[in-house]
C-alpha positions as semicolon CSV with decimal commas, in nm:
position;residue;x (nm);y (nm);z (nm)
1;M;1,236;-0,951;0,631
2;A;1,235;-1,025;0,260
3;I;0,914;-1,092;0,068
4;I;0,948;-1,342;-0,213
5;A;0,693;-1,437;-0,479
6;K;0,746;-1,764;-0,665
7;N;0,561;-1,850;-0,986
8;L;0,251;-1,668;-0,867
9;S;-0,072;-1,689;-1,067
10;K;-0,425;-1,575;-0,988
11;N;-0,754;-1,660;-1,157
12;Y;-1,101;-1,515;-1,097
13;G;-1,310;-1,807;-1,209
14;K;-1,206;-1,878;-1,567
15;K;-1,033;-1,541;-1,609
16;Q;-0,661;-1,538;-1,536
17;V;-0,533;-1,204;-1,406
18;L;-0,172;-1,277;-1,300
19;Y;0,068;-1,512;-1,480
20;D;0,373;-1,683;-1,329
21;I;0,498;-1,383;-1,129
22;S;0,827;-1,407;-0,939
23;F;1,011;-1,131;-0,752
24;E;1,206;-1,069;-0,433
25;I;1,192;-0,755;-0,219
26;P;1,502;-0,753;0,003
27;E;1,514;-0,685;0,376
28;Q;1,535;-0,309;0,427
29;P;1,299;-0,018;0,482
30;T;1,163;-0,024;0,128
31;I;0,898;0,159;-0,073
32;V;0,792;-0,049;-0,371
33;G;0,607;0,106;-0,663
34;L;0,366;-0,108;-0,867
35;I;0,359;0,048;-1,212
36;G;0,141;-0,012;-1,517
37;P;-0,183;0,077;-1,697
38;N;-0,523;0,000;-1,548
39;G;-0,625;-0,364;-1,556
40;V;-0,278;-0,526;-1,552
41;G;-0,314;-0,686;-1,206
42;K;-0,162;-0,431;-0,965
43;S;-0,457;-0,422;-0,724
44;T;-0,484;-0,801;-0,732
45;M;-0,115;-0,822;-0,642
46;L;-0,170;-0,590;-0,345
47;R;-0,457;-0,805;-0,221
48;L;-0,241;-1,117;-0,247
49;L;0,033;-0,944;-0,046
50;A;-0,228;-0,845;0,214
51;G;-0,349;-1,203;0,252
52;V;-0,695;-1,096;0,134
53;L;-0,666;-1,326;-0,169
54;I;-0,500;-1,666;-0,206
55;P;-0,308;-1,738;-0,529
56;T;-0,434;-1,997;-0,774
57;D;-0,079;-2,124;-0,820
58;G;0,260;-2,042;-0,672
59;E;0,330;-1,887;-0,333
60;I;0,446;-1,582;-0,140
61;L;0,708;-1,625;0,131
62;N;0,834;-1,420;0,423
63;D;1,186;-1,544;0,491
64;K;1,159;-1,468;0,866
65;V;0,854;-1,679;0,955
66;K;0,767;-2,046;0,933
67;E;0,388;-2,004;0,917
68;T;0,221;-1,954;0,581
69;Y;0,258;-1,603;0,439
70;Y;-0,119;-1,554;0,420
71;K;-0,172;-1,631;0,788
72;W;0,113;-1,394;0,878
73;A;-0,010;-1,120;0,643
74;C;-0,358;-1,112;0,795
75;V;-0,201;-0,982;1,117
76;H;0,113;-0,804;0,998
77;S;-0,003;-0,624;0,683
78;T;-0,259;-0,351;0,618
79;F;-0,426;-0,288;0,283
80;V;-0,567;0,060;0,208
81;P;-0,789;0,032;-0,103
82;S;-0,842;0,301;-0,365
83;G;-1,147;0,524;-0,365
84;E;-1,361;0,585;-0,057
85;R;-1,407;0,223;0,055
86;G;-1,137;0,206;0,319
87;L;-1,328;0,286;0,638
88;I;-1,673;0,246;0,794
89;Y;-1,889;0,546;0,708
90;R;-2,075;0,589;1,036
91;L;-1,759;0,591;1,250
92;T;-1,504;0,866;1,308
93;T;-1,142;0,815;1,210
94;I;-1,047;0,737;1,570
95;E;-1,338;0,494;1,605
96;N;-1,234;0,326;1,279
97;L;-0,882;0,287;1,415
98;R;-1,011;0,123;1,734
99;Y;-1,231;-0,109;1,528
100;F;-0,953;-0,232;1,298
101;A;-0,687;-0,242;1,572
102;S;-0,908;-0,475;1,778
103;F;-0,908;-0,729;1,492
104;K;-0,528;-0,738;1,483
105;G;-0,485;-0,751;1,861
106;I;-0,308;-0,413;1,865
107;N;-0,291;-0,202;2,182
108;L;-0,566;0,056;2,132
109;H;-0,404;0,327;2,346
110;K;-0,076;0,298;2,159
111;A;-0,247;0,295;1,818
112;E;-0,447;0,607;1,902
113;K;-0,132;0,783;2,020
114;V;0,039;0,699;1,691
115;L;-0,267;0,818;1,495
116;R;-0,274;1,157;1,668
117;S;0,098;1,202;1,606
118;L;0,079;1,105;1,237
119;A;-0,233;1,317;1,178
120;E;-0,028;1,631;1,226
121;S;0,182;1,536;0,922
122;L;-0,126;1,536;0,697
123;D;-0,297;1,840;0,856
124;F;-0,577;1,615;0,980
125;S;-0,579;1,655;1,360
126;E;-0,898;1,862;1,373
127;L;-1,088;1,604;1,166
128;L;-1,013;1,292;1,372
129;D;-1,348;1,306;1,553
130;K;-1,556;1,374;1,241
131;K;-1,755;1,086;1,094
132;F;-1,603;0,932;0,782
133;Q;-1,922;0,991;0,582
134;E;-1,898;1,366;0,651
135;L;-1,545;1,403;0,509
136;S;-1,462;1,523;0,158
137;T;-1,312;1,280;-0,095
138;G;-0,958;1,394;-0,021
139;Q;-1,017;1,386;0,354
140;K;-1,152;1,031;0,330
141;K;-0,835;0,924;0,151
142;K;-0,620;1,083;0,422
143;A;-0,829;0,918;0,696
144;A;-0,792;0,571;0,543
145;I;-0,415;0,612;0,500
146;L;-0,375;0,740;0,857
147;V;-0,569;0,448;1,004
148;G;-0,369;0,199;0,796
149;A;-0,039;0,356;0,897
150;S;-0,132;0,378;1,266
151;L;-0,185;0,004;1,291
152;E;0,197;-0,021;1,270
153;T;0,198;-0,345;1,074
154;S;0,521;-0,454;0,905
155;V;0,375;-0,417;0,556
156;L;0,156;-0,129;0,437
157;L;-0,017;-0,157;0,098
158;L;-0,155;0,160;-0,063
159;D;-0,373;0,143;-0,373
160;E;-0,382;0,478;-0,558
161;P;-0,319;0,680;-0,238
162;S;-0,295;1,022;-0,409
163;N;-0,630;1,001;-0,591
164;G;-0,862;1,279;-0,481
165;L;-0,587;1,485;-0,318
166;D;-0,499;1,840;-0,425
167;I;-0,140;1,931;-0,518
168;N;-0,038;2,041;-0,168
169;A;-0,190;1,728;-0,016
170;Q;-0,005;1,511;-0,269
171;D;0,324;1,668;-0,160
172;D;0,232;1,611;0,206
173;L;0,151;1,247;0,127
174;A;0,488;1,187;-0,040
175;R;0,672;1,321;0,266
176;F;0,441;1,121;0,491
177;I;0,519;0,792;0,313
178;V;0,893;0,852;0,344
179;K;0,846;0,936;0,713
180;L;0,667;0,605;0,770
181;K;0,952;0,415;0,609
182;D;1,222;0,598;0,802
183;L;1,057;0,607;1,146
184;Y;0,883;0,270;1,152
185;H;1,103;0,069;0,910
186;K;0,800;-0,044;0,716
187;M;0,790;-0,217;0,382
188;I;0,542;-0,007;0,184
189;F;0,385;-0,104;-0,149
190;V;0,229;0,177;-0,356
191;S;0,022;0,128;-0,670
192;S;-0,018;0,461;-0,849
193;H;-0,013;0,653;-1,177
194;D;0,122;0,963;-1,002
195;T;0,476;0,985;-1,141
196;Q;0,570;1,286;-0,929
197;M;0,474;1,112;-0,605
198;L;0,631;0,780;-0,707
199;S;0,962;0,929;-0,814
200;G;0,987;1,114;-0,485
201;V;0,946;0,812;-0,259
202;V;0,998;0,477;-0,436
203;N;1,328;0,286;-0,428
204;C;1,208;-0,034;-0,598
205;Y;0,978;-0,059;-0,901
206;L;0,775;-0,351;-1,034
207;F;0,642;-0,290;-1,387
208;F;0,328;-0,491;-1,470
209;K;0,215;-0,572;-1,823
210;N;-0,059;-0,818;-1,924
211;G;-0,063;-0,978;-1,579
212;Q;0,312;-1,027;-1,559
213;I;0,607;-0,840;-1,413
214;V;0,816;-0,742;-1,713
215;K;1,073;-0,526;-1,533
216;Q;1,205;-0,478;-1,179
217;V;1,425;-0,178;-1,095
218;N;1,591;-0,162;-0,754
219;H;1,680;0,206;-0,731
220;H;1,531;0,556;-0,731
221;F;1,413;0,722;-1,053
222;S;1,375;1,090;-1,125
223;E;1,031;1,171;-1,261
224;E;1,180;1,211;-1,610
225;E;1,354;0,871;-1,588
226;L;1,034;0,707;-1,464
227;I;0,826;0,852;-1,747
228;R;1,087;0,753;-2,005
229;T;1,109;0,397;-1,869
230;Y;0,730;0,371;-1,861
231;Q;0,708;0,481;-2,225
232;N;0,973;0,227;-2,325
233;V;0,796;-0,058;-2,145
234;Y;0,443;0,019;-2,265
235;R;0,491;0,157;-2,615
């Protein structure tokens, strides 16, 4: 499965956020990093890839399906937003999983089994039956990521996944993202400012500037190389 964007633009009313974006992510287990300062369109791009938003102009294609990308993405992609907005507050993590899995027609028993297995990787097993509203900020972030990953969709979209996590939890998250790619052959998109986490997991970078992609790099960076490239692009 390759995901291809062609001349993609997005307006919010009279305000244009993305301008004539084109890129291709090839078919392989891939972790794509969306890089750039705040306000350059990274979160909007994630929502377009999730089928939550429809572009004003241009299109996104999945080379393996004939139906429109947006119809496919509503079933086969999962978007985990930044902050604490990902799950329903009054439900536990397991209950949230059942709720969202039912919308996508996913086997609930299988999804719960995957959740319990993945929770061990993020030291979260004992918190699965605790209500989302009772979790700390970092625990809420873990819960949202775990639910998104357990839905086993082809595409997983993570917006600022390391925000609110302590240093040890950030390291656990980086290993967790790589595990998802390797075990489940997912295509994972990560928008983040965390250069340590990005350099440890990403093998394709999209650099955003003023609503456009100004650079695509299809290989790993060390953290030093990523910082240097970032400085060159945004100076």
